[in-house]
N, C-alpha and C positions, 0 to 999 in steps of 0.2 A: 845720513845715508842717501845714496842715489836712488831715485825712483823713476818709474815710467809714468809720466803724467797722464797717459791715456787710460791705463788700467790700474795703477797703484798696486800692482801685484806683489810688491815688496812689503806692503802695509798689511798688518794682521790685527789691527786694533781700530776702534772707532776714532775718527779724527776729522776735525775741520781743517781744510787745507786752503790757505790763502796763497794764491799764485802771484808772486811779485811782478812778473812781466805784465799780467793782466791789470793789476793794481796801477802800475805806472802808466799803462795805456789810458786808463780812466783819468788819472791825475793830470796827465798831459793835456787831455781834451778840456777838462775843467779849467785848468790854468789858462789855456788859450782863450776860452770863452770870457773869463774874467778880465783878461788883458784887452781883448777886442771891445768888450762892452763897458769897460771901466767900472766894474762892479767887484765887490768883495764877495767871494763864494767860499763859505766856511763849513767845516765839518760838524754835523750834528751828532753828538755822542750817543743820543738815544738809539741810533741805528747801528753804530759801530764804535766800540770803545777799547779796541785792542791796543793798549798804549805802547806795547813793545814795538809797534810799527810806526809810531809817531815820527821818528826820525825820517822815514820815507816821505810822509805827508808834508813835513816842514820844508822839503825841497820845492814844494809846489804851492802851498797855501800858508797863510800867516796867522790864522786864528781858528777858534772852535766855538761851538755854542752848546750850552748845557741846559738841562731842564730839572736839575735837582742840586742840592748842596754837594753830594758826593761826586756827581759828574763834574761840577764846577771845580772842585778841589783836584780831581784827577787831571782835568785839562790844564789847570793852572800849574800843577806840579810837574806833570810829565810832558805836556806840550810846550810849556815854558812861556806862556804869554797870557795876559788878562783875557777873560772869557766873556762872551755874550751870554746872558742868562735870562731865560723866561721860565717861570714855574707858576702853575695856577694859584698857589698860595705860598707866601712866605710866613714864617712864624717868629715869635720873639726870640727863640733860642738859636735861630739860624741866620737871621737877617744880617747881623754885623759881619759874621764870617763870610757869608756868600758875597757881600758887598766888597770885601777885601780882595776877592778873586776876580772881580768883574771889571770889564771895560764898558759894557752896556748892560743895564738892568731894566727889565720890562715888567710892568705891573699888569695884572689881569683885570683889575677893577679899580674904581675910584676909592672904594673903602680900603683896599690894600695900599694904594698910593697915599691916602691921607694918614694911614697908620705908620708908614715906614719911610716915606721919602726923605724926611729930615735925618733919620738915623743912617740911611744910606750915604747921604752927603757928609755926615760927620765921620763915618767909617772910611770913606774913600772919596775924596774930593774930585778925583779924576773919572768917576763913573758917570756915563751919560745915561739919563733916565728916559724911558719911553713907556707907552701903554700899548697893550694889545687891543686892536679894534676888530670888530666882526662885521664883514660886509654882507652877512646874511645871504650869501650866495656861494655855492660850491657844486662842482660836478663830480664829486667823489661818490661812487656807486655803492660802496660798502658802508652801511650805516655805522658800523663799529668804529670807523676811522673818519667820520665826517664831523669836523669841529664847528661847522656852520649850520647844523641841523636845528630845527625849531626848538627853542628852549635850551640851547647850548649854554654851558657854563663858561665858555671860552670867549673872552674879549668884551669890549664895550661897543655897543651899536651906536650908529650916528646920532640917533635921537638923544643919547645920553651924554654927548659931548658939548661942553660950553662953547660959545662963540670964540672966546679967548681962552686958549689953553694955559695952564699954570706955567709960569716962567721957566721952571726947571724941566719941563717935558720937551725933549729934543727930537723924539722919533716915534713913529708908528711901527708896530709889528703886526703883520697880517699873515695868518697861515690858513690856507683853504685848499691845499692840493695833497694828493697822495698818488705817487707814481704816475703823474699826468704828463701830457705832452705840451709843447709850446702853444699849440692852438687853444688848449684849455686856459693857459695863462693869459693869452691874448683876450679871450672873452671875459675872463675873470677880472682882468685889469680894467676893462671898461666899467664894470660895476664898482670897482674900488674907487676909481676916479669920480664917478657920478656921486658916490656917497661921501667921499672924504677929501676931495681935492681943495676944497675951500680952506682947509686947515694946513695944506702943504706949505704955504709961505711962512708958517710959524715953526716949521720943522727943519732939522739939519740932516736927518737920515730916514730912510724907510726900509724896513726889512720885509721881504716878500716870502719869508718862511721857507719851508721845505716842500718835498713832494715833486720837485722839478726833475724828472727822470732823464736828464740830459745825456747820459751815457748809453741809453737804450739805442739799439741800432736803427730804430725807426723815428727817433726823436729829431725834430727839425731844428738843428742848432742854428742855422742861419736866421730862421724866424725868431728864435729867442734873442739872438744878438741884436737883430733889427728892432725888436720890441723895446729892449733895454736902451738902445741908442736913441730911439725916438722919445722915450720917456725922459732921458737926459736932456734932450733938446727942449722939451716942454718945461722941465723943472731942473735947470742946470745947477741949482744950489743944493739939491738933495743927493746924498750919498746912498747908493743902492747896495743892499745886502741880500744875499740869498743863502739859505742854510740847508741844503739837501743832505740827506743821510744815505739813503739807498744808492743814489747816483755814484757816490765815491767808490763803493765796493760792489756795484752791480756786475754780476757774472764774473766774479774774480776768484771763484773757487768752490769746491764741493764739500759735502760731508760724506766721508767714506765709512761705510758700515759693513758688517759681515753677517751672513746667514748662519744662524745657530740651530735652527730646527725648521722642519716643515710638517705642518699638521693639516688634516683635512676633516671637514665637518659639513654635512649637508651639501656635498658636491663642491664646496669652496676650499681651495688649497691656499693656505697662508704660510708664507715664508716669514718666520719669526726672526727678528734682527736683534743685534746687541745695542741698538739705540731705541729711543722712544719718541713718538710724535708729540705726545703731551709734554715731555721733558725737554726735548732737543729741537723740535720743529713745531712749536705751538701755533704758528700762523696757519699750518696745514689744517688744524682743527678749528681755529677761531674764525678764519675768513669765510669759508674754507678755501685753501689754496692747494692745488695738487701739483707737486713739483715734477720736473722732468727727471728721468733716471737714465743714465748713460746706457745705451744699448737696448733699451726697452721701449715699448710703445704704450702710451696711455690708452686705456679703454674705459667705456662707460660701466657703471655698476651692473647694468643689465647683462653684461658679458662675464660676470664673476664666476658663474658656474660654467665649467667647460671640461672637456675630456683632458686627461693627463697629457696626451700628446700635443695639445695646443700650447702648453707652457705658459698658462695664464695663472697669475698669482695675485692674491691680496698680500699686502705687506703689513706685518704686525710688529708693534713695539714691545719693549721688554718690561714695561710697568704692569701693575695689576689693574689699571683702568680698563674697563671693558671696551670702551671706545677708542683705545689706543691702537688704531689700525687705519689703513687707507687701502683702497683698491680701485681698479685692478690694472695690472700691467702685463703685457705680453712680452716674454723674453724669447730669444732665438734658440734656446736650449733648456734642458732640465737643470734647474738650480741645484747647486751642491752645497753641503755644509762647509762653512769656511770661505765661501765665495764672497768677493767684494760686491756690494751694491753701492753705486755712486750716485748720490743725490746732487743734482746740479744746482748752482747758484744758492749756496747756503751760508753766505758770510754776513750779509746785511740783516739786521734785526735778530736773526736766529741766534747768533753768538751772544747777544746781550739779554735775550729772553729765556735762556735755558734755566732750568731749576732742578733740584734734587729730590723732587717728589718720589716717594717710595724708596728713597735711598739709592736711586739709580745714579750711577756715576756719570759725570760729564765726559763726552769725548775729549781727547787731547786736542791741542791747538798747534798747528804747524805752519811754517812759512816755507813755501817752495821757491827756491831761488832760481834764477834764470839758467843756471848751469845744471839743473836737475837735482840739486842737493836739497833734501827736506830737513829743515831745522825744526826740532821740537821746541816750541816756545813754552809749553806748559802741559804737564800731566796732572790729573786730579786723583785724589785718593780719599781714604776714610776720614782723615783729619778735616778735609774740606766739608764733608757732610757733618761731622761731629761739631765743628765750630759753628755751624749754622744753628745748632740746637742749644748752644750755650745760653 
């Protein structure tokens, strides 16, 4: 059906809407950076795994990266190319299969390497092996997402590396960013080189992980390309890999929900929606992250209590979790039952972290084409919930 992309007034169900024109805008920029900087920039499925859109991605990129067996299989089967894979732990019952899907396989520890490197080579002689290293430096402010915090379980620190790496280790994987700018990468890279450059002559590739938010309007793309070009000049033999997730689908579409009730208690009015923060927008409670809402103004919690004519609302989810709410927003009018509430920028991570706690159904998933046609890619129902309980 044709829809108005500003209001989605034709939509009367909860739905994530990926806008193709915005996706292509991001992909074009990422492809340009990769070409200019001579780097492989690949999609991290942990942030976005909507495989029905992979044909669009394949017009711009050639590979993906996975962090579990199922992500690796999905990428291999639906994207159609071998996968870069890192996971904190491989197990006896998965290592052979995951090796079969991989072009690059990264170990988190020497114990994991010792246990499985020969099996990987037996399962897939074309797999390039690497280890994750930890520079013990990161500018990530949210502790929940900081892989370089003291005592982290991620990666091998410089003191634990031998002077001579095992002959089958061809690369380093380093992940220490989360929605950061190029300036952060520049400072981080100096720490990385100080810690690990003496091993670079032994390597064929280096993976600088994800968290490079290169499609953000304030991101310094020129600085990023200059950093990567300069790195190439210093280490011309190293292939550079980046694996952002959010950047690919940053601001490419909203979650459209509807008001189903309005309740008031202790002077706070809550517009209850047919979506859930804990089920469908978990980062809002985990980080916490307060999303933008189209046509509404974010307010502080101190302004939650307000006269009716101020049109200030807390927004409540549809689950039974007491904390399934966020507030407060100021609207320009009195909210009505059935009215659309449009949460901006709800494609990255949100779509892969949804759950069916409380039996709450997932929103549908749609792809909005450039001509205004909304294609429904998936609707969810009872069988999806029931099958999770098998």
